[in-house]
NUMIDREN-678573 format. One record per residue: x, y, z of N, C-alpha, C, O in turn. Coordinates in Angstrom, 1 decimal, decimal comma. Atoms other than C-alpha are relative to their C-alpha. Example, Ala and Ser with C-alpha at 12.3 -4.5 7.8 and 13.67 -1.06 7.14 Angstrom:
<rs>
     n_xx     n_yy     n_zz    ca_xx    ca_yy    ca_zz     c_xx     c_yy     c_zz     o_xx     o_yy     o_zz
      0,9     -1,2      0,0     12,3     -4,5      7,8      0,9      1,2      0,0      1,9      1,2      0,7
     -0,9     -1,1      0,0     13,7     -1,1      7,1     -0,8      1,1      0,8     -0,3      2,2      0,9
</rs>
This chain:
<rs>
     n_xx     n_yy     n_zz    ca_xx    ca_yy    ca_zz     c_xx     c_yy     c_zz     o_xx     o_yy     o_zz
      0,1     -1,4     -0,3     -4,5     25,8    -21,7      0,0      0,9     -1,2     -0,7      1,9     -1,3
      0,0     -0,7      1,3     -3,8     26,9    -25,2     -1,4      0,0     -0,7     -1,7      1,0     -1,3
      1,3      0,0      0,6     -7,2     25,8    -26,4     -1,0      0,9      0,7     -1,9      1,5      0,1
      0,9     -0,9     -0,7     -8,9     27,8    -23,6      0,3      1,5     -0,5     -0,6      2,2     -0,7
     -0,3     -1,3      0,5     -7,0     30,9    -24,7     -0,5      0,3     -1,4     -1,0      1,4     -1,7
      0,5     -0,1      1,3     -7,9     30,3    -28,3     -1,6      0,2      0,0     -2,1      1,0     -0,8
      1,5     -0,1     -0,1    -11,6     29,9    -27,3     -0,4      1,4      0,5     -1,3      2,0      0,0
      0,3     -1,3     -0,5    -11,5     33,1    -25,3      0,2      1,1     -1,1     -0,6      2,0     -1,2
     -0,2     -1,0      1,1    -10,0     35,0    -28,3     -1,1     -0,1     -1,0     -1,6      1,0     -1,5
      1,1      0,1      1,0    -12,7     33,6    -30,6     -1,3      0,7      0,6     -2,1      1,3     -0,1
      1,2     -0,6     -0,7    -15,4     34,6    -28,0      0,1      1,6     -0,1     -0,9      2,3     -0,3
     -0,2     -1,4      0,0    -13,9     38,1    -27,8     -0,3      0,6     -1,4     -0,9      1,7     -1,5
      0,3     -0,5      1,4    -14,0     38,5    -31,6     -1,5     -0,1     -0,3     -1,9      0,8     -1,0
      1,4      0,1      0,2    -17,6     37,3    -31,7     -0,8      1,2      0,6     -1,7      1,7      0,1
      0,6     -1,0     -0,7    -18,6     39,8    -29,1      0,3      1,4     -0,5     -0,4      2,4     -0,4
     -0,5     -1,3      0,6    -16,6     42,6    -30,8      1,1      0,6      0,8      1,5      1,8      0,5
     -1,1     -0,5     -0,8    -13,8     43,0    -28,3      1,2     -0,3     -0,8      1,4     -1,4     -1,3
     -1,2      0,1      0,8    -10,5     43,6    -30,1      1,0     -0,9      0,8      1,2     -0,7      2,0
     -0,9      1,0     -0,6     -8,1     40,7    -29,4      1,4      0,6      0,3      1,9      0,4      1,4
     -1,3     -0,6     -0,2     -4,9     42,7    -29,8     -0,1      1,5      0,1     -1,0      2,1     -0,5
      0,0     -1,5     -0,2     -4,2     46,3    -28,8      0,4      0,6     -1,4      1,3      0,1     -2,0
     -0,4     -0,7      1,2     -4,1     48,6    -31,8      1,1      1,0      0,3      1,2      1,6      1,3
     -1,1     -1,0     -0,2     -1,0     50,7    -32,3     -0,6      1,3     -0,2     -1,3      1,6     -1,2
      0,5     -1,4      0,1     -1,7     54,3    -31,8      0,9      0,7     -1,0      2,1      0,9     -0,9
     -0,7     -0,7      1,0     -0,8     56,2    -34,9      0,3      1,4      0,5     -0,4      2,0      1,3
     -0,4     -1,3     -0,5      0,9     59,5    -34,5     -0,6      1,1     -0,8     -0,2      2,3     -0,7
      0,7     -1,0      0,8     -1,4     61,3    -37,0     -1,0      0,7      0,9     -1,6      0,1      1,8
      1,0     -0,8     -0,7     -3,6     64,0    -35,7     -1,4      0,0     -0,7     -2,3      0,7     -0,3
      1,2      0,1      0,8     -6,3     63,1    -38,2     -1,0     -1,0      0,5     -1,9     -1,4     -0,3
      0,9      1,1     -0,4     -8,0     60,4    -36,1     -1,4      0,6      0,4     -1,5      1,8      0,8
      1,3     -0,5     -0,2    -11,7     60,7    -35,6     -0,3      0,0      1,5      0,4     -0,5      2,3
      0,4     -0,2     -1,4    -13,6     61,5    -32,4     -0,2     -1,4      0,6      0,2     -1,7      1,8
      0,2      1,3     -0,5    -14,7     57,9    -32,0      1,2     -0,9      0,2      1,3     -1,7      1,2
     -1,2      0,7     -0,2    -11,3     56,5    -32,5      0,8      0,4      1,3      1,3     -0,4      2,0
     -0,6     -0,5     -1,2     -9,9     58,8    -29,8     -0,8     -0,5      1,2     -0,2     -0,9      2,2
      0,8      0,4     -1,2    -12,8     57,9    -27,5      0,2     -1,5      0,3      0,3     -1,8      1,4
     -0,2      1,4     -0,3    -12,3     54,2    -28,0      1,4     -0,3      0,6      1,5     -1,2      1,4
     -1,3      0,2     -0,6     -8,6     54,5    -27,3      0,1      0,4      1,4      0,8     -0,2      2,2
     -0,1     -0,5     -1,4     -9,2     56,4    -24,1     -0,9     -0,9      0,9     -0,7     -0,9      2,1
      1,0      0,8     -0,8    -12,0     54,0    -22,9      0,3     -1,5     -0,2     -0,7     -2,2     -0,5
     -0,2      1,4      0,2    -10,3     50,6    -23,2     -0,3     -0,7      1,3      0,1     -0,3      2,4
      0,4      0,8     -1,2    -11,8     48,1    -20,8      0,4     -1,5     -0,3      0,4     -1,9     -1,5
     -0,3      1,4      0,2    -10,8     44,5    -20,3     -1,4     -0,8      0,0     -2,4     -0,2      0,2
      1,2      0,8      0,2    -13,3     41,7    -20,8     -0,9      0,0      1,2     -2,1      0,1      1,1
      0,8      0,0     -1,2    -14,4     41,5    -17,2     -0,7      1,3      0,3     -1,8      1,3      0,7
      0,6     -1,3     -0,3    -15,0     45,2    -16,9     -1,1      0,3     -1,0     -2,1      0,9     -0,7
      1,1     -0,2      1,0    -17,0     45,2    -20,2     -1,3     -0,8      0,5     -2,4     -0,3      0,4
      1,1      0,8     -0,4    -19,2     42,4    -18,9     -0,7      0,5      1,3     -1,9      0,6      1,3
      0,6     -0,7     -1,2    -19,7     44,1    -15,5     -0,7      1,3     -0,4     -1,8      1,5      0,1
      0,6     -1,2      0,5    -20,5     47,4    -17,3     -1,3     -0,4     -0,7     -2,4      0,3     -0,5
      1,2      0,4      0,8    -23,0     45,6    -19,6     -1,1     -0,5      1,0     -2,2      0,0      0,9
      1,0      0,6     -1,0    -24,7     43,7    -16,7     -0,6      1,1      0,8     -1,8      1,1      1,1
      0,5     -1,1     -0,9    -24,9     46,8    -14,5     -0,9      0,9     -0,7     -2,0      1,3     -0,2
      0,8     -1,0      0,8    -26,2     49,1    -17,2     -1,4     -0,7     -0,5     -2,4     -0,1     -0,4
      1,2      0,7      0,4    -28,7     46,5    -18,5     -0,9     -0,3      1,2     -2,1     -0,1      1,1
      0,8      0,2     -1,2    -29,9     45,7    -14,9     -0,7      1,3      0,4     -1,8      1,3      0,8
      0,6     -1,3     -0,4    -30,4     49,4    -14,2     -1,1      0,4     -1,0     -2,1      0,9     -0,6
      1,0     -0,3      1,0    -32,2     49,8    -17,5     -1,3     -0,8      0,2     -2,4     -0,3      0,1
      1,1      0,8     -0,2    -34,5     46,9    -16,9     -0,7      0,3      1,3     -2,0      0,3      1,4
      0,6     -0,4     -1,2    -35,1     48,0    -13,3     -0,8      1,3     -0,2     -1,9      1,4      0,3
      0,7     -1,3      0,3    -36,1     51,5    -14,5     -1,3     -0,3     -0,8     -2,3      0,2     -0,5
      1,2      0,3      0,8    -38,4     50,0    -17,1     -1,1     -0,7      0,8     -2,2     -0,4      0,7
      0,9      0,7     -0,9    -40,0     47,7    -14,6     -0,6      0,9      1,1     -1,8      0,8      1,4
      0,5     -0,9     -1,1    -40,3     50,3    -11,9     -0,9      1,1     -0,6     -1,8      1,6      0,1
      0,9     -1,0      0,6    -42,0     52,6    -14,4     -1,4     -0,5      0,0     -2,4      0,2     -0,1
      1,4      0,5      0,0    -45,0     50,2    -14,3     -0,7      0,4      1,3     -1,9      0,4      1,4
      0,6     -0,4     -1,2    -45,5     51,3    -10,7     -0,7      1,3     -0,1     -1,7      1,6      0,6
      0,6     -1,3      0,1    -46,3     54,8    -11,8     -0,7      0,1     -1,4     -0,7      1,2     -2,0
      0,6      0,1      1,4    -48,1     53,7    -15,0     -1,2      1,0     -0,1     -1,4      1,6     -1,2
      1,2     -0,8      0,0    -51,2     55,8    -14,1      0,4      1,5      0,1     -0,5      2,4      0,0
     -0,5     -1,4      0,1    -49,0     59,0    -13,9      0,9      0,0     -1,3      2,1     -0,2     -1,1
     -0,8      0,2      1,3    -47,9     59,2    -17,6      1,3      0,8      0,0      2,2      0,5     -0,7
     -1,3     -0,8      0,0    -45,3     61,9    -16,9      1,1     -0,7      0,7      2,2     -0,8      0,1
     -1,0      0,8     -0,7    -43,4     59,9    -14,3      0,3     -1,3     -0,8      1,5     -1,7     -0,9
     -0,1      1,2      0,8    -44,0     56,8    -16,4      0,9      0,3     -1,2      1,8     -0,5     -1,5
     -0,7     -0,4      1,2    -42,6     58,5    -19,5      1,5      0,2      0,3      2,4     -0,3     -0,5
     -1,4     -0,2     -0,3    -39,4     59,6    -17,8      0,7     -1,2      0,4      1,8     -1,5     -0,1
     -0,7      1,2     -0,4    -38,6     56,3    -16,1      0,1     -1,0     -1,1      1,1     -1,7     -1,2
      0,0      1,0      1,1    -39,5     54,2    -19,1      1,1      0,4     -1,0      1,8     -0,5     -1,5
     -1,0     -0,4      0,9    -37,4     56,3    -21,4      1,4     -0,1      0,5      2,3     -0,5     -0,2
     -1,3      0,1     -0,6    -34,5     56,5    -19,0      0,5     -1,5      0,0      1,6     -1,8     -0,2
     -0,3      1,4      0,0    -34,7     52,7    -18,7      0,4     -0,5     -1,4      1,4     -1,3     -1,6
     -0,4      0,4      1,4    -34,6     52,3    -22,5      1,4      0,5     -0,4      2,1     -0,2     -1,1
     -1,3     -0,5      0,3    -31,6     54,6    -22,8      1,1     -0,8      0,7      2,2     -1,0      0,1
     -1,0      0,8     -0,7    -29,7     52,6    -20,2      0,2     -1,4     -0,7      1,3     -1,8     -0,8
      0,0      1,3      0,7    -30,6     49,3    -21,9      0,7      0,1     -1,3      1,5     -0,7     -1,7
     -0,7     -0,2      1,3    -29,5     50,7    -25,3      1,5      0,2      0,2      2,3     -0,3     -0,5
     -1,4     -0,3     -0,3    -26,3     52,0    -23,8      0,8     -1,2      0,5      2,1     -1,2      0,5
     -0,7      1,1     -0,5    -25,5     48,7    -22,2      0,8     -0,8     -1,0      1,8     -1,4     -0,8
     -0,7      0,7      1,1    -24,6     47,1    -25,5      1,3      0,7     -0,5      2,2      0,0     -1,0
     -1,3     -0,6      0,3    -21,9     49,7    -26,0      1,2     -0,5      0,8      2,3     -0,4      0,4
     -1,0      0,6     -0,8    -20,0     48,1    -23,2      0,6     -1,3     -0,7      1,7     -1,6     -0,6
     -0,4      1,3      0,7    -19,9     44,8    -25,2      0,7      0,2     -1,3      1,8     -0,3     -1,5
     -0,5     -0,1      1,4    -19,2     46,0    -28,7      0,8      1,3     -0,2      1,4      1,5     -1,2
     -0,7     -1,3      0,2    -17,8     49,5    -28,1     -0,9      1,0     -0,6     -1,8      0,7     -1,4
      0,9     -1,1      0,4    -19,4     52,9    -28,7      0,1      0,2     -1,6     -0,9      0,5     -2,2
     -0,2     -0,2      1,5    -17,9     53,2    -32,3     -0,8     -1,1     -0,8     -1,5     -0,7     -1,7
      0,7      1,1      0,7    -19,3     49,8    -33,4     -1,5      0,1      0,2     -2,3     -0,2     -0,7
      1,4     -0,2     -0,3    -22,6     50,5    -31,7     -0,6      1,1     -0,9     -1,7      0,8     -1,5
      0,5     -1,1      0,9    -23,1     53,8    -33,6      0,0     -0,5     -1,4     -0,9     -0,2     -2,2
     -0,1      0,5      1,4    -21,9     52,1    -36,8     -1,2     -0,9     -0,3     -1,8     -0,9     -1,4
      1,2      1,0      0,2    -24,5     49,3    -36,4     -1,3      0,7      0,0     -2,2      0,4     -0,7
      1,3     -0,7      0,0    -27,2     51,8    -35,5     -0,2      0,8     -1,3     -1,4      1,0     -1,7
      0,1     -0,8      1,3    -26,4     53,8    -38,7      0,1     -0,8     -1,2      0,2     -0,3     -2,3
      0,0      1,0      1,1    -26,3     50,7    -40,9     -1,2      0,3     -0,9     -2,3      0,5     -0,3
      1,2     -0,3      0,9    -28,6     51,2    -44,0     -1,2     -0,8      0,3     -2,3     -0,4      0,1
      1,1      0,9     -0,3    -30,7     48,3    -42,8     -0,9      0,6      1,1     -2,1      0,4      1,1
      0,8     -0,5     -1,1    -31,7     50,0    -39,6      0,1      1,5      0,3     -0,2      1,9      1,4
     -0,1     -1,4     -0,2    -31,1     53,7    -40,1     -1,3      0,7      0,3     -1,4      1,5      1,1
      1,3     -0,6     -0,2    -34,8     54,5    -40,3     -0,5     -0,4      1,3     -1,2      0,4      2,0
      0,5      0,4     -1,3    -35,6     52,4    -37,3      0,7      0,7      1,1      0,1      1,0      2,1
     -0,8     -0,8     -1,0    -32,8     54,1    -35,3     -0,5      1,4      0,1     -0,7      1,9      1,2
      0,5     -1,3      0,0    -34,0     57,5    -36,4     -1,4      0,2      0,7     -1,6      1,1      1,5
      1,3      0,0     -0,6    -37,6     56,8    -35,4      0,1     -0,3      1,5     -0,6      0,3      2,3
     -0,2      0,4     -1,4    -36,5     55,2    -32,1      0,6      1,2      0,8      0,0      1,6      1,9
     -0,6     -1,2     -0,7    -34,3     58,2    -31,1     -0,9      1,1      0,0     -1,0      1,8      1,0
      1,0     -1,1      0,0    -36,9     60,7    -32,2     -1,1     -0,3      1,0     -1,6      0,6      1,7
      1,1      0,4     -1,0    -39,6     58,8    -30,1      0,5      0,2      1,4     -0,2      0,6      2,3
     -0,6     -0,2     -1,3    -37,2     58,9    -27,1     -0,1      1,5      0,3     -0,5      1,9      1,4
      0,0     -1,5     -0,2    -36,8     62,7    -27,5     -1,4      0,5      0,2     -1,7      1,4      1,0
      1,4     -0,5     -0,1    -40,5     63,3    -28,1     -0,6     -0,4      1,4     -1,3      0,4      2,0
      0,6      0,5     -1,3    -41,5     61,2    -25,0      0,6      0,9      1,1     -0,2      1,3      2,0
     -0,6     -0,8     -1,1    -39,0     63,1    -22,8     -0,5      1,5     -0,1     -0,8      2,1      0,9
      0,4     -1,4      0,2    -40,1     66,5    -24,3     -1,5      0,1      0,5     -1,8      1,1      1,2
      1,4     -0,1     -0,4    -43,8     65,7    -23,7     -0,1     -0,2      1,6     -1,0      0,4      2,2
      0,0      0,2     -1,5    -43,1     64,5    -20,1      0,6      1,2      0,8      0,0      1,6      1,8
     -0,7     -1,0     -0,8    -40,7     67,2    -19,0     -0,5      1,4     -0,3     -0,5      2,2      0,6
      0,3     -1,4      0,4    -41,8     70,3    -20,9     -1,5      0,3     -0,2     -2,0      1,3      0,2
      1,4     -0,2      0,3    -45,4     69,9    -22,1     -0,9     -0,3      1,1     -1,9      0,3      1,3
      0,8      0,5     -1,2    -46,7     68,1    -19,0     -1,4     -0,4     -0,4     -2,3     -0,2      0,4
      1,3      0,4      0,4    -49,6     66,8    -21,0      0,0     -1,6      0,1      0,8     -2,2     -0,6
      0,1      1,4     -0,2    -50,6     63,3    -19,9     -0,3     -0,8     -1,3      0,2     -1,9     -1,5
      0,4      0,7      1,2    -52,3     62,3    -23,2      1,2      0,0     -1,0      1,4     -1,1     -1,6
     -1,1     -0,1      1,0    -49,4     63,5    -25,4      1,2     -0,9      0,5      1,8     -1,6     -0,3
     -1,1      0,9     -0,6    -46,9     61,7    -23,0     -0,3     -1,5     -0,3      0,5     -2,2     -0,7
      0,4      1,4      0,2    -48,9     58,5    -23,2      0,1     -0,4     -1,5      0,6     -1,5     -1,8
     -0,1      0,3      1,4    -49,1     58,7    -27,0      1,5     -0,1     -0,4      1,9     -1,0     -1,3
     -1,4      0,0      0,2    -45,3     59,4    -27,1      0,6     -1,3      0,5      1,5     -1,9     -0,2
     -0,5      1,3     -0,6    -44,7     56,3    -24,9     -0,4     -1,2     -0,9      0,4     -2,1     -1,1
      0,5      1,1      0,9    -46,8     54,1    -27,2      0,9      0,1     -1,3      1,3     -1,0     -1,8
     -0,9     -0,2      1,2    -44,7     55,5    -30,2      1,3     -0,6      0,3      2,0     -1,2     -0,5
     -1,4      0,5     -0,4    -41,5     54,8    -28,3      0,0     -1,5      0,1      1,0     -2,1     -0,3
      0,0      1,5     -0,1    -42,5     51,2    -27,5     -0,1     -0,6     -1,3      0,6     -1,6     -1,6
      0,1      0,6      1,4    -43,5     50,5    -31,1      1,4      0,2     -0,7      1,8     -0,7     -1,4
     -1,3     -0,2      0,6    -40,2     52,1    -32,3      1,1     -0,9      0,6      2,0     -1,4     -0,1
     -0,9      0,9     -0,7    -38,3     50,0    -29,7     -0,1     -1,4     -0,6      0,9     -2,1     -0,9
      0,3      1,3      0,5    -39,9     46,8    -31,0      0,6     -0,1     -1,4      1,2     -1,0     -1,8
     -0,5      0,0      1,4    -39,2     47,7    -34,7      1,5      0,1      0,0      2,1     -0,6     -0,9
     -1,5     -0,1      0,0    -35,6     48,7    -33,9      0,6     -1,3      0,4      1,6     -1,7     -0,1
     -0,6      1,3     -0,4    -35,0     45,5    -32,0     -0,2     -1,1     -1,0      0,7     -1,9     -1,2
      0,2      0,9      1,1    -36,5     43,5    -34,9      1,0      0,1     -1,1      1,2     -0,8     -1,9
     -1,0     -0,2      1,1    -33,9     45,0    -37,2      1,3     -0,8      0,2      2,0     -1,0     -0,7
     -1,2      0,8     -0,3    -31,2     42,9    -35,5     -0,3     -1,5     -0,3      0,7     -2,3     -0,2
      0,3      1,4      0,2    -33,0     39,6    -36,2     -0,3     -0,1     -1,5     -1,2      0,6     -2,1
      0,1      0,1      1,5    -32,7     38,5    -39,9     -1,5     -0,4     -0,3     -2,0     -1,3      0,2
      1,4      0,2      0,5    -36,1     38,6    -41,7     -1,1      0,2      1,0     -2,3     -0,1      0,7
      1,1     -0,2     -1,0    -38,0     39,5    -38,5     -1,0      1,1     -0,4     -2,2      0,9     -0,3
      0,9     -1,1      0,4    -39,4     42,8    -39,8     -0,9     -0,4     -1,1     -2,0      0,0     -1,1
      0,9      0,4      1,1    -40,6     41,3    -43,0     -1,1     -1,0      0,4     -2,2     -1,0      0,0
      1,0      1,0     -0,5    -42,3     38,4    -41,1     -1,1      0,7      0,8     -2,2      0,4      0,6
      1,0     -0,7     -0,8    -44,0     40,8    -38,7     -0,9      0,9     -0,9     -2,1      0,9     -0,7
      0,8     -0,8      1,0    -45,1     43,1    -41,6     -1,0     -0,9     -0,7     -2,1     -0,5     -0,9
      0,9      0,9      0,7    -46,6     40,1    -43,5     -1,1     -0,5      1,0     -2,2     -0,7      0,6
      1,0      0,4     -1,0    -48,3     38,9    -40,3     -1,0      1,1      0,3     -2,2      0,8      0,4
      0,9     -1,1     -0,2    -49,8     42,3    -39,7     -0,9      0,2     -1,1     -2,1      0,5     -1,0
      0,8     -0,2      1,1    -51,0     42,6    -43,2     -1,1     -1,2     -0,1     -2,2     -0,9     -0,4
      1,0      1,1      0,1    -52,6     39,1    -43,0     -1,0      0,1      1,1     -2,2     -0,2      0,9
      0,9     -0,1     -1,1    -54,2     39,9    -39,6     -1,1      1,1     -0,3     -2,2      1,0      0,0
      0,9     -1,2      0,2    -55,7     43,3    -40,8     -0,5      0,1     -1,4     -1,1      1,1     -1,8
      0,5      0,0      1,4    -56,5     42,3    -44,4     -1,5     -0,1      0,0     -2,0     -1,0      0,7
      1,5      0,0      0,0    -60,2     43,1    -45,0     -0,6     -0,7     -1,2     -1,8     -0,9     -1,3
      0,5      0,8      1,1    -60,4     41,2    -48,3     -0,4     -1,4      0,3      0,4     -2,1      1,0
      0,4      1,3     -0,3    -62,3     38,0    -48,1      0,1     -0,9     -1,2     -0,2     -2,1     -1,1
</rs>
């Protein structure tokens, strides 16, 4: 039984769940994220349920957006909402503070900025501009930014994709 508990603690550490409760300091200088993390403590089962539910809802929205593909405004809204849910699902596993810290890591700060900007542009074009062409272009930008952002979590993936694209579109013979 002791080995099972040790294995569970190692798994929790790998996923980013804190093994032991942190002592609450009595200082009033704690940051917003520390207060938020302290108030939103979930056990492992609740985190996994939250992750699965949020990811399933995000994937469902993304897949259902294909049904309204020929209406770019509805497609843009459902696709973007699905991406936001999928992105938020990982906060259940690793916590919102670590999620934001990882997103603002120097390796992926530009990918994060472009991805979040493309989400905002797609929603703006779909909800306020109501222009199908602009919404479709924003969705293409959003999809490209999502791929580039996702590749930032895989070591050397972005450099491999960049080299492959240069090799594919190189016009020198």
